N, C-alpha and C positions, 0 to 999 in steps of 0.2 A: 850641464844637467848630467852628462853622462859620468861625469866623476862624483856624483852624490849618492849617499847611500840609496840602496834599492826602495826601502820603505818611504825615503822624501821623494825619490822620482815619482813611484805611483801616486803619492798624494798630489804632488803638483800637476801630474797627467789629467787625474780626476778633476784639480779645480781648473786647468785650463778647458776643460770639455763642458765644464758647467757654465752657469751665467756668472757676469762680470762682479755682480754683488758679492760673489764668493770670494773671488780673486782679491778684491777690494779689502773683505773684512780679515782674510789672511794677511794681508799687507800691513794694514792698520794695527794689529796683533804684532807683528814683527818690530813694527816701527816704534809702537809703544815700550815693546821688552829692550829694545836698544837704549831709549829715553831712561827707563829705570835703570839698567846697567851703567848708563853713563853716570848717573846720580851716586850711585853705590860706590862705583869705582872712585869718583871726585872725593867721598868722604874716607874712602878706605886710605887715600893718599895724603890728603889734608889734617885729618885727626894726629896719625901718629907723628908727623913730621910738624906740627905746630908747635913746638917747643924751640925748633930752630928759626923761628921769625920768620923773616920776609922771603927767606931764601926756599919756603914751602912754594910759594907761588911759580916756581920754574918748573918741577914735575906737574903741578896741577895744570898749568897752561899748557905743556906740552900733552897733556893727556885730553884736554878740551880740545885742541887740534886734531889729535888723532880721532876722538869721538865725532868731529864736524866732519872729516873726512869720510869715516865710515857711515855716518848719517845720509852725506851725499850720496854715497855708492847704493846705500840702500834706497834710496829715493828713487834714482835714476834708472837703477836696473830693476826695482820692485815695481816702481810707478810705470816704467814702459811692460812691464810684463803683464801688469793688471789691465791695461788699455789696449793691449795687441788684439786685434781682431784676424781671425784666422779664416783661411778660403773657405768657400762654399764646398761642403764635404761631396766628395766625389769628382769635381772640376779639375782637370789637368791644366796646370799652369801653363798660359800662353807664352810666347816669345817677349822679349823687352819690348821691340818696336810696335808689335800688335797691341800691348798694353797701354804704350805711350797713345797712341794714335785713338785707343778707347776714351782716354782721358781727355785728349783734346776736343773728342767730338761733344764734350760737355760745351765746350765754347758756342756751338751752332744752336744751343737753345735759348740764347738770347736771356740768359739767367743774369742775375745780379754780381754775380763772380765771373773771373776769367782766369783762364789757365796760360802760361807761358813758359818757355824753356829758359833756364839760367846758366852761367857757368859754361858756356858753349855746350848745352844739351845734358849736362851733366845731372843738373836738378831740375825740378818741375814746380812751379810757383804756383799756388792759387790765393786770389785776393779778392775783395770788394771791387766790383770795375767801379770806382767812386769818379772817373774823369770820364765816363760814359754819358753822351748825349740823351740816351734813354732812363737812366737810372739815377744821375747826380741830383737833381731836382727830388725825387722821391727819397735820395738819401739824406738831404739835408732836412725836409718835412717830417720824416719820421725821426728826426733827431737823432742818428747816429753819429755816435763821437770815437769810435773805434774802428780802426783798420785792420781788420783780422786777416791772417797771412797763414798759408799752410806752406813750408816748403819742404819738398819730397826729395829724397836721393834713391836709388833702385841698385839693389844686391841681385844681380843676375843669377849668382852661384845658388844663394838660399832662396830665390824668388820672393824677395822681402823688400817693402817700400817702407823706409825710416823716414819719419816726418817730423818736424819741429813746428809747434804752433806759436806763433808770435802777435803781438799786438801793438799798434801805437795810436796816439791821440789825434783826432781829425778836430781842425779847428773850422768852421763854417764862417763866410763873411758875406757881406750883402752882395747880391746877385749869384749866390750860392757857390761861389769862387770857396777855395779850401787851402788850408796848409795841413802839413802832417808837422807834429810837435816830435820832438827827442824822445819823449816820455814812451817807456818801452817795458814790454812783458813778455816773458817765455816762459812757458809751463807746459805740462801734459794734462790734458782735459780727459777726465774721466766720465762724464754725463754729458759729453756733447755729441752722442751717437748713438743711433736705436736701429737694431736690423729690424725692427716691426713699426716701424713708422715712416712714411713719406713726407718729406718737407721740399715742397714745391716743384722739383724735377721728378718726373716719371719717365721710364722707358717704353717705346712702344715700337713698332714695328718699323717706324720712318726715324728712329732714332730717340735722343731725349728730346722732353718738351715740357713747359710748364702747365699744372694742370690748370684749366680753365677757369676754377673760382680760388684759386690759393691765392691768399694774401701774404706777402713776405713781412717777416718780424724783424729780418737782419740780424739773426742772430748765428753763431758760428755753425750750430748744427746743420743749418739750411744750405751752408756751403760744405760741409764735411761728411754728411751723408751720403749724396750722390757719388761723392769721390770714393768713399770707404766701398760704397755698395759694387763699384765699378771695379775695383782693387780685387775684392775678394771674390766676385763673380768670374774674374782672368785667372783667378787659381793661385793668387799671389796673398800674401800677408801683410796686413797694415800695422805697423809699429811704431807707436809714438815715441819720440825719445826727447831730451834736454838740449843734445849737441849732435851735430851730424859728423863731426870730425874733431882731431885733437886729442890729446890725453883727458879732456872732460868726458868725452863720449865712451870712456872704458867700460867693459860691460855689457853694452849695447849695440 
């Protein structure tokens, strides 16, 4: 953002401090703009070169490839920017070890999801606890067909938690046994968190606990909301992304 023109920096700062719908509206506008430019550019290439015959498709395909790359970058960076949840105002960020301990405390609430370390502690994963004796039958009876998973990676320098949302299909069998299909989804959820709503888990002086009269619907917000709340209350930023590493994570 530092390399952007001052008016654009000011606009982005105002959008970041406002509600998420404003960021999503700006993102959709830019995305649609890219779509319009793509079609205009394609016609600008195809029409003048049409007399050359089939050779026209070489530059056309090159243009389409370029637009697809730009579109991915816009969605990856813009989508991540839209869905980012900033720390609670005035809260100093805690150390990484403290943050992880706070997140792991969610496990003691006996909620339908659990958190565990991955890759030697470099990542933290949260998913529905479908193998739990307490919750397995309830998952099956509720007709839950997707295993939602949030994989988190921590950047201690910027105090940012980068997170990837994925889902896979659950097949329930007789006796509530299950299998996970290879069916797979990866994306950024814009509407699966609200700072103004409580989803099942609430914080008390004794730690996290399930509200006495709360009935779980088993949607991703019930897993994500307490995690995001915990992260932002610890002074860290929660940033959804499409990929945690490699060339496809560029810009995030």
